[in-house]
C-alpha positions as a printed Julia matrix, in Angstrom:
106×3 Matrix{Float64}:
 148.46  117.99  64.19
 148.95  121.0   63.3
 149.34  123.4   66.54
 145.4   124.63  65.86
 144.53  121.32  66.23
 146.27  120.94  69.32
 144.64  124.2   71.38
 141.45  122.7   69.89
 138.6   123.62  72.97
 135.74  121.02  72.3
 132.41  122.43  73.27
 130.63  118.83  73.53
 130.66  115.84  70.79
 130.77  117.33  68.22
 131.93  120.9   67.99
 135.48  122.45  68.69
 136.63  125.78  69.06
 140.47  126.86  68.34
 141.57  130.53  67.0
 144.46  131.94  64.82
 145.77  135.08  64.69
 142.74  136.7   62.63
 139.88  134.73  63.44
 137.99  132.37  65.66
 137.11  129.37  64.87
 134.93  126.7   65.0
 135.48  123.25  64.15
 132.37  120.64  63.56
 133.35  116.77  64.44
 137.03  117.22  65.13
 137.62  113.72  66.02
 137.31  112.84  62.74
 140.89  114.64  61.01
 142.44  112.38  59.41
 139.55  109.82  58.23
 136.59  109.87  55.53
 133.93  112.5   57.22
 134.56  116.08  56.55
 134.76  118.36  58.96
 133.01  121.93  58.54
 134.67  124.71  59.85
 133.21  128.28  60.7
 135.13  131.1   60.76
 134.53  134.5   62.36
 136.43  137.54  63.42
 134.68  137.52  66.89
 134.77  135.58  70.11
 130.87  137.77  69.89
 129.42  136.88  66.52
 130.68  133.01  67.01
 129.24  132.44  70.64
 125.83  134.19  68.96
 126.04  131.47  66.47
 126.64  128.13  68.71
 123.48  129.4   70.9
 121.96  129.57  67.53
 122.47  126.49  66.07
 122.22  124.88  69.21
 118.84  126.94  70.22
 117.53  126.19  66.06
 118.83  121.74  66.82
 116.78  121.95  69.85
 113.76  123.73  68.9
 113.41  121.16  65.78
 113.36  118.56  68.36
 111.44  119.62  70.71
 108.54  120.86  68.55
 106.04  119.09  66.5
 106.3   121.65  63.34
 104.95  124.17  63.72
 105.41  127.63  63.87
 103.35  129.45  66.7
 104.33  132.83  67.89
 103.78  133.63  71.26
 105.07  135.56  74.02
 107.32  132.98  75.12
 109.59  133.77  71.76
 110.35  137.62  73.87
 112.19  135.83  76.97
 112.95  133.12  74.85
 115.86  135.53  73.14
 116.16  137.49  76.06
 117.45  134.1   77.17
 119.84  133.5   74.3
 121.56  136.78  74.69
 122.28  135.52  78.13
 123.52  132.49  77.29
 125.85  134.2   74.19
 127.46  136.1   76.93
 128.01  133.61  79.35
 129.39  131.32  76.3
 131.73  134.29  75.45
 133.01  134.11  79.07
 133.43  130.88  78.94
 135.25  130.62  75.56
 137.8   133.37  76.66
 138.85  131.97  79.83
 139.54  128.91  78.47
 141.43  130.08  75.04
 143.68  131.91  77.22
 147.62  130.96  76.93
 147.66  129.46  80.2
 150.24  131.19  82.62
 153.03  128.57  84.57
 153.62  129.37  88.42
 156.46  130.01  89.46
């Protein structure tokens, strides 16, 4: 296992987050490393961009499961967008915290 996978932080059963010197990396199905299943890596220059991508991805997955396929635009769309913005900020803060090197107290 490489140093990058040693620092992998799982955010759910399907996705993990790590970083290198240049990018934040979102890995889909990181548990399957070394097996036949293919893993997908998404690279982002900033944590904010990755956080937005994750929230958008999860939102779309949830909406597909919960809707009947209608593309109705309603006033709830605006509140949904503002809620997504808040979730992105919270996720950004969380990922920034869990990926920082831990200080060892002496």
